[in-house]
Structure formats: C-alpha cells, structure tokens
C-alpha positions in Angstrom: -16.5 -8.3 30.3 -13.7 -10.0 28.6 -10.1 -9.7 29.8 -8.6 -10.8 26.5 -5.6 -9.1 25.4 -5.6 -8.0 21.7 -3.2 -9.8 19.6 -0.2 -7.8 18.3 -0.1 -6.5 14.7 1.7 -8.9 12.5 4.3 -7.6 9.9 2.1 -9.0 7.0 -1.0 -7.3 8.3 0.8 -4.0 8.7 2.5 -4.1 5.1 -1.1 -5.3 3.7 -2.5 -2.0 5.3 0.0 0.2 3.4 -0.4 -1.7 0.2 -4.0 -1.2 0.4 -3.6 2.4 1.2 -1.5 2.9 -1.9 -4.0 0.9 -4.0 -6.6 3.5 -2.9 -4.3 6.4 -3.7 -3.7 4.8 -7.3 -7.4 4.6 -8.0 -7.4 0.8 -7.8 -9.8 0.6 -4.9 -12.4 3.1 -3.7 -11.8 4.9 -0.4 -13.3 2.6 2.3 -14.8 5.6 4.0 -16.2 7.9 1.3 -16.6 5.1 -1.6 -15.0 7.7 -4.0 -12.4 6.4 -6.4 -9.6 9.0 -7.0 -6.0 9.1 -7.9 -3.6 10.9 -5.3 -0.2 10.7 -6.8 1.7 12.4 -3.9 0.1 10.1 -1.4 0.6 7.0 -3.6 4.4 7.9 -4.1 4.7 8.5 -0.3 3.1 5.1 0.6 5.4 3.2 -2.0 8.4 5.1 -0.6 7.5 3.9 3.1 7.2 0.3 1.8 10.6 0.7 0.2 12.0 2.0 3.3 10.6 -0.8 5.2 12.1 -3.3 2.7 15.5 -1.7 3.1 15.5 -1.6 6.9 14.2 -5.2 7.4 16.5 -6.7 4.8 17.7 -10.1 6.2 15.2 -10.1 9.1 12.0 -11.0 7.2 10.5 -14.6 6.8 10.5 -15.9 3.2 6.7 -15.2 2.9 7.0 -11.6 4.2 9.8 -10.9 1.9 8.1 -12.3 -1.1 4.9 -10.4 -0.4 6.8 -7.1 0.1 9.0 -7.6 -3.0 5.8 -8.5 -5.2 3.5 -5.7 -3.7 6.3 -3.1 -4.3 6.9 -4.3 -7.9 3.0 -4.2 -8.7 2.6 -0.7 -7.0 5.6 0.9 -8.8 4.3 -0.3 -12.2 0.8 1.0 -11.3 2.3 4.2 -10.2 4.2 4.8 -13.5 1.1 4.0 -15.5 -0.8 6.5 -13.3 1.5 9.2 -13.8 1.4 8.8 -17.7 -2.3 9.5 -17.5 -1.9 12.7 -15.8 -1.9 14.4 -12.4 -4.1 13.4 -9.3 -7.8 13.4 -10.2 -11.4 11.9 -9.6 -12.3 8.7 -11.4 -15.9 8.8 -12.4 -17.6 5.4 -13.4 
C-alpha cells in the first residue's frame, strides 16, 4: 500500500473542470458519461455565472496565466452561449 498524499487541486484544474462542464452544457462536447451531446442553456448559464463570480472574487489574486485563462474561457463561453440561445431552447443534438 502507498502512503502518498494526493496533490491538492490547482486553481487552473478547478477552472478547467468548470469550463469543460459549460462546454458539455453548450453542446460543444458530448457528455463524458452518456456520450450524448445536448444543449442545456440553464446549466450552461449557471456554469458561466460561477466562473464570472470566481473571476470577480479572485480579482488581483491570480497568477497571470490563471487570469488570462479565466478571461479567455469566459469570453469564449459567453460568445457560444449567445450563439446557442439564438438557435433555440435546450435540446438534444443528433449527428
């Protein structure tokens, strides 16, 4: 048996998980469990709001690479969210 202690989650890893979840909700990625690609605008909006809240609450406390990643991810997610809302309500995407 190993007595190794798991490494703590980094801020970038945590943010990346939220960005990936938002991408799944926007239909950019299939759900990693079911493999189904769908759009869930409510959940996508919530994930984007959480990322924006984290950006606001961590302002001035992030390393340059963390700040840049968060800004870029939020910009791209917001653009995709607007595009998705113009296509209609939450839905399944069939290939």
